[in-house]
C-alpha positions in Angstrom: -33.3 1.6 15.9 -30.5 0.6 13.5 -29.2 -2.7 13.8 -26.6 -5.6 12.4 -26.9 -8.9 11.7 -24.1 -11.3 11.3 -24.5 -14.2 9.4 -21.5 -17.0 9.4 -21.1 -19.9 6.7 -19.5 -22.1 9.2 -18.1 -24.4 6.4 -16.2 -21.3 4.2 -14.8 -20.3 7.9 -13.0 -23.8 9.0 -12.3 -24.3 5.5 -10.8 -21.3 4.4 -9.3 -20.3 7.8 -7.6 -23.7 7.5 -5.8 -22.7 4.5 -5.2 -19.5 5.4 -3.1 -20.5 8.6 -1.3 -23.9 7.0 -1.5 -23.6 3.7 -4.2 -26.2 2.6 -7.6 -27.2 3.7 -7.9 -29.1 6.7 -10.2 -31.3 8.3 -11.7 -29.7 11.5 -10.9 -31.8 14.3 -7.2 -30.9 12.8 -7.5 -27.3 14.2 -8.3 -25.9 17.6 -11.2 -23.4 17.6 -11.7 -21.1 20.2 -15.8 -20.6 19.7 -15.7 -17.2 22.6 -13.1 -15.6 20.5 -14.9 -16.2 17.2 -17.6 -14.6 18.6 -15.7 -11.6 19.8 -14.3 -11.1 16.5 -17.1 -10.9 14.7 -18.9 -8.7 17.0 -15.9 -6.1 16.4 -16.0 -6.7 12.9 -20.1 -5.9 13.0 -19.2 -2.5 14.6 -16.4 -2.0 12.3 -18.8 -2.2 9.3 -22.1 -0.5 11.0 -21.0 1.6 13.9 -24.0 3.4 14.0 -25.9 0.0 14.9 -26.9 -2.3 17.5 -26.5 -6.3 17.1 -29.2 -8.1 17.2 -27.4 -11.5 16.8 -24.8 -13.7 14.8 -26.2 -16.7 13.1 -23.9 -19.3 12.8 -24.9 -21.7 10.0 -23.5 -25.1 10.1 -24.3 -28.8 9.1 -24.9 -31.8 11.1 -25.6 -35.6 10.2 -28.8 -36.8 10.2 -30.0 -37.8 13.7 -26.8 -36.8 15.4 -26.0 -34.6 18.1 -24.1 -31.1 18.1 -20.5 -31.2 17.9 -18.5 -29.6 20.6 -18.3 -26.6 18.9 -21.9 -26.1 18.4 -22.9 -27.0 21.7 -20.3 -24.3 22.6 -21.8 -21.7 20.1 -25.3 -22.2 21.2 -25.0 -21.6 24.8 -23.0 -18.1 24.3 -25.0 -14.7 24.2 -26.1 -13.2 21.2 -25.5 -16.6 18.5 -28.3 -18.3 17.1 -27.3 -21.7 15.9 -29.0 -22.6 12.5 -28.3 -26.3 11.4 -28.8 -28.1 7.9 -27.4 -31.1 7.8 -24.1 -33.3 6.0 -25.1 -36.1 3.7 -23.4 -39.8 3.5 -20.2 -37.7 1.2 -19.6 -35.7 4.0 -21.1 -32.6 1.9 -22.9 -29.5 3.9 -26.4 -29.1 2.4 -29.2 -27.1 3.1 -27.1 -24.1 4.7 -27.2 -21.8 1.7 -31.0 -22.1 1.8 -31.3 -20.9 5.8 -28.5 -18.1 5.2 -30.9 -16.6 2.3 -34.2 -17.3 4.2 -33.0 -15.5 7.4 -31.1 -12.3 5.2 -34.5 -12.0 3.3 -37.2 -12.4 6.0 -34.9 -9.6 8.9 -34.7 -7.1 6.1 -38.7 -7.4 5.0 -39.8 -7.2 8.6 -37.2 -3.8 8.6 -34.9 -6.0 11.8 -31.9 -5.4 10.4 -30.2 -2.1 8.0 -27.2 -3.6 8.0 -26.0 -7.6 7.1 -22.2 -8.8 7.7 -21.7 -12.0 5.5 -19.0 -14.4 6.2 -19.7 -16.8 3.0 -18.3 -17.5 -0.3 -21.2 -19.1 -2.2 -22.6 -17.9 -4.7 -26.0 -19.5 -4.2 -26.0 -17.0 -1.2 -26.2 -14.1 -3.7 -30.1 -13.8 -4.4 -30.2 -13.8 -0.6 -28.2 -10.4 -0.9 -30.1 -8.6 -3.8 -33.7 -9.2 -2.3 -32.1 -8.1 1.4 -30.9 -5.1 -0.8 -34.6 -4.2 -2.4 -35.4 -3.7 1.1 -32.8 -1.0 1.9 -30.1 -3.0 3.8 -26.5 -2.5 3.3 -24.8 -6.3 3.0 -20.9 -6.2 3.5 -19.3 -9.1 2.8 -15.9 -10.9 4.6 -13.6 -13.2 2.8 -10.9 -14.9 3.8 -7.2 -14.6 2.7 -6.5 -15.4 0.1 -10.6 -14.8 -0.7 -9.9 -15.1 -4.5 -10.9 -18.4 -5.8 -12.8 -19.0 -2.8 -15.6 -16.5 -3.0 -17.6 -16.4 -6.0 -16.9 -13.1 -8.2 -20.5 -12.6 -8.7 -21.4 -12.6 -4.9 -18.6 -9.9 -4.5 -19.5 -7.8 -7.0 -23.5 -7.6 -5.3 -22.1 -6.7 -2.0 -21.9 -3.0 -0.5 -18.8 -3.3 0.7 -16.0 -6.3 0.4 -13.3 -7.1 3.2 -11.2 -9.7 3.7 -10.1 -11.3 7.2 -6.2 -12.0 7.4 -4.1 -14.8 8.8 -3.7 -12.7 12.1 -7.7 -12.3 12.2 -7.8 -15.9 12.2 -5.3 -17.0 14.3 -7.1 -15.4 17.1 -9.9 -18.2 17.1 -8.5 -20.8 15.0 -5.2 -22.6 15.1 -3.4 -26.1 14.2 -3.4 -28.8 17.0 -1.7 -31.9 17.7 -4.5 -33.5 19.2 -5.7 -37.2 18.8 -6.3 -37.7 15.5 -8.4 -40.5 13.8 -6.7 -43.9 13.8 -7.5 -46.5 11.0 -9.2 -49.7 13.4 -7.4 -53.4 12.6 -9.3 -55.4 10.6 -8.9 -58.5 12.5 -12.0 -60.3 13.0 -13.6 -59.8 16.4 -14.4 -63.6 16.6 -10.5 -64.5 16.3 -9.9 -62.4 19.8 -13.2 -63.0 21.6 -11.2 -64.5 24.5 -8.6 -61.1 24.7 -12.3 -59.5 24.8 -13.0 -60.6 27.8 -9.6 -60.2 29.5 -8.9 -58.0 32.0 -5.6 -56.7 30.3 -8.1 -55.4 27.5 -10.0 -53.2 29.7 -6.8 -51.9 31.1 -5.8 -51.1 28.2 -9.0 -49.3 26.6 -9.1 -47.2 29.8 -5.2 -46.4 29.6 -6.3 -45.4 26.1 -9.5 -43.6 26.8 -7.5 -41.1 29.8 -4.8 -40.5 27.6 -7.4 -39.4 24.9 -8.8 -37.3 27.4 -5.5 -35.8 28.8 -5.1 -34.5 25.1 -7.9 -32.7 24.4 -7.5 -29.0 24.9 -9.7 -26.3 27.3 -12.4 -25.6 24.6 -12.9 -29.0 23.9 -13.3 -29.8 27.8 -15.7 -26.8 28.5 -17.7 -28.1 25.4 -17.9 -31.4 26.6 -19.4 -30.4 30.1 -22.1 -28.1 28.5 -23.1 -31.0 26.5 -23.7 -33.0 29.2 -25.7 -30.4 31.0 -28.2 -31.3 28.5 -27.8 -34.4 26.9 -25.6 -38.1 27.6 -23.2 -40.0 25.7 -19.9 -38.2 23.7 -20.5 -35.2 21.0 -20.3 -36.8 17.8 -16.7 -34.7 17.0 -15.0 -36.4 19.8 -16.9 -39.9 19.7 -15.6 -40.0 16.0 -11.8 -39.9 17.3 -12.2 -41.5 20.9 -13.4 -44.6 19.3 -10.6 -45.6 16.9 -8.0 -44.3 19.0 -9.3 -46.9 21.3 -9.8 -49.6 19.0 -6.3 -49.1 18.1 -5.0 -49.6 21.6 -6.1 -53.3 21.3 -5.4 -54.1 17.9 -9.0 -54.6 16.4 -12.3 -53.5 15.9 -14.5 -52.4 19.7 -17.3 -54.8 20.4 -20.7 -53.3 21.8 -20.0 -53.6 25.3 -16.4 -52.3 24.9 -18.1 -49.1 23.2 -20.1 -48.7 26.0 -17.2 -49.0 28.4 -15.2 -46.4 26.5 -17.8 -43.9 26.8 -18.6 -43.7 29.9 -14.6 -44.2 31.0 -14.5 -41.0 28.5 -17.1 -39.3 30.8 -15.5 -40.3 33.8 -11.9 -39.4 32.7 -13.0 -35.6 31.6 -15.0 -34.9 34.6 -12.0 -35.7 36.8 -9.8 -33.7 34.8 -12.2 -30.9 35.2 -12.5 -31.2 38.7 -8.6 -31.1 39.0 -8.4 -27.8 37.3 -11.4 -26.3 39.3 
């Protein structure tokens, strides 16, 4: 049975995808990602490149900080049919590491075991070229996908190595990635916690925090709300990508850094607010 697998470098997808829709590279939290639509687009792409094949699965490669939980996007993807999330890590400088080696390993192993006849690869990194070469030596055809403008963002040597080359245009990306006017990270005040300890204990501060949390939750898009709900089926707390925006926004509301007990309050109120929003919508 002929089968095709899809290999997606999420770092390339988000970085070059934001360039395609916005004209510049944006942070992920400045975009809205629809995981379900992305997988639909990737499946359609696979069948267009290998129409006689069945889909083995879609491999989604991304980074995660050491010791951190999955992001909302990663949680959603991990629960979708036909998707395998494979994680490298993100270092202290925000650089994604280990992803290319995962792609190369999986590509070679699937080819060696005759698990696939075709591979659709969404990546731009020169480091995956050796995986393409070895997979081809086992008889696998490799279809490389870039994102417009792929020139300059994709290795020329990688393009030359692939059996076919295609490019996703802006309308293709806009099916699942868009610009968001979401809650953005807001710098916290550097006011010393000791100088405002009396305010910390006041009921006014608690009200301000709760209001900020609810405003933040109401500003989330539907995919983020749904992902948070999926996250809580298996874990506690707040998904890391939301937590990184939630805490600064809450600290900004009271004009200083949050103290430990306030951080606990923020996270508890966030879970309560999201569940209330989801209950209303259902």
